[in-house]
KENU-682305 format. One line per field, with one value per residue: residue number from 1; chain; x, y, z of N, C-alpha, C in turn. Coordinates in pm, whole numbers, plus 32768, in hexadecimal, padded with zeros to 4 digits. Example, Ala and Ser with C-alpha at 12.3 -4.5 7.8 and 13.67 -1.06 7.14 Angstrom:
% KENU-682305
n	[1 / 2]
chain	[A / A]
n_c1	[8527 / 8505]
n_c2	[7DC7 / 7F1F]
n_c3	[830C / 82C4]
ca_c1	[84CE / 8557]
ca_c2	[7E3E / 7F96]
ca_c3	[830C / 82CA]
c_c1	[8528 / 850A]
c_c2	[7EB6 / 8003]
c_c3	[830C / 8313]
% end
This chain:
% KENU-682305
n	[1 / 2 / 3 / 4 / 5 / 6 / 7 / 8 / 9 / 10 / 11 / 12 / 13 / 14 / 15 / 16 / 17 / 18 / 19 / 20 / 21 / 22 / 23 / 24 / 25 / 26 / 27 / 28 / 29 / 30 / 31 / 32 / 33 / 34 / 35 / 36 / 37]
chain	[A / A / A / A / A / A / A / A / A / A / A / A / A / A / A / A / A / A / A / A / A / A / A / A / A / A / A / A / A / A / A / A / A / A / A / A / A]
n_c1	[A502 / A4C5 / A4C6 / A5D1 / A63C / A5BF / A62E / A738 / A736 / A6DD / A7B1 / A871 / A805 / A810 / A925 / A96C / A8E9 / A97A / AA71 / AA2D / A9E2 / AAD1 / AB63 / AAD7 / AAF9 / AC0E / AC2A / AB99 / AC37 / AD1E / ACB6 / AC6C / AD64 / ADE3 / AD51 / AD7F / AE8E]
n_c2	[2199 / 2143 / 2032 / 1FFE / 2035 / 1F6B / 1E84 / 1EAD / 1EA9 / 1DA9 / 1D14 / 1D5A / 1CE5 / 1BD8 / 1BAF / 1BDA / 1B03 / 1A33 / 1A58 / 1A28 / 1920 / 18A1 / 18D3 / 1842 / 1743 / 171E / 172C / 164C / 1585 / 159A / 1551 / 1448 / 13D4 / 13F3 / 134A / 1250 / 122E]
n_c3	[D4F1 / D5F3 / D5CA / D59C / D697 / D727 / D6B3 / D6F7 / D813 / D832 / D7CA / D885 / D969 / D920 / D90F / DA18 / DA87 / DA15 / DA92 / DB9E / DB83 / DB34 / DC1A / DCE0 / DC7A / DC90 / DDA5 / DDEA / DD78 / DE15 / DF0E / DEDD / DE9E / DF90 / E032 / DFBF / DFE2]
ca_c1	[A561 / A4A2 / A4EE / A662 / A650 / A594 / A692 / A7B1 / A722 / A6D1 / A839 / A8B3 / A7CD / A844 / A9B2 / A96E / A8BD / A9EB / AAD6 / A9FA / A9E3 / AB5C / AB8C / AA9A / AB36 / AC94 / AC16 / AB6C / ACAC / AD74 / AC74 / AC74 / ADEF / AE04 / AD0E / ADBA / AF18]
ca_c2	[21B3 / 20EB / 1FAB / 1FF7 / 202D / 1EE6 / 1E23 / 1EC6 / 1E78 / 1D17 / 1CE2 / 1D6D / 1C80 / 1B56 / 1BA7 / 1BC9 / 1A7A / 19DE / 1A65 / 19E1 / 1891 / 1874 / 18DA / 17D2 / 16C8 / 1712 / 170D / 15C1 / 1533 / 159D / 1503 / 13BA / 13A8 / 13EB / 12D4 / 11D6 / 1221]
ca_c3	[D55F / D662 / D5A6 / D5B0 / D727 / D752 / D686 / D744 / D89B / D828 / D7B9 / D906 / D9C2 / D8F5 / D934 / DAA9 / DA9F / D9F0 / DAFB / DC13 / DB61 / DB3B / DCA7 / DD28 / DC47 / DCCB / DE33 / DDEE / DD59 / DE8B / DF77 / DEB8 / DEA8 / E01F / E06A / DF89 / E00E]
c_c1	[A545 / A4D1 / A583 / A681 / A62C / A5FB / A711 / A7A6 / A717 / A75B / A886 / A888 / A804 / A8D6 / A9C1 / A94A / A930 / AA56 / AAAC / AA00 / AA70 / AB8B / AB56 / AAD7 / ABBF / AC8A / ABEE / ABE2 / AD08 / AD39 / AC7F / AD02 / AE1A / ADC8 / AD52 / AE49 / AF20]
c_c2	[2157 / 205D / 1F98 / 1FE8 / 1FA2 / 1E7D / 1E31 / 1E8D / 1DE0 / 1CD8 / 1CEC / 1D00 / 1BF7 / 1B46 / 1B96 / 1B3A / 1A19 / 19E0 / 1A18 / 194A / 1859 / 186F / 1862 / 174E / 16B4 / 16F1 / 167B / 1564 / 152A / 1546 / 146E / 1386 / 139D / 136D / 1253 / 11C2 / 11ED]
c_c3	[D5D5 / D647 / D5BE / D644 / D75B / D72F / D6DA / D7D1 / D89C / D81B / D83D / D967 / D9A2 / D91F / D9CA / DACE / DA81 / DA5C / DB77 / DBFE / DB6D / DBCC / DCF4 / DCFB / DC87 / DD60 / DE43 / DDD8 / DDD1 / DEF9 / DF5A / DEC9 / DF3A / E05D / E03D / DFBC / E09D]
% end
């Protein structure tokens, strides 16, 4: 049971990390496009 909880929380953490990564990438893209324009 503990292992299942660990895997679940790990998956949750990874998905949160993916969201944060996508968010930072999109912000970076906007900043770059503003500078180049």
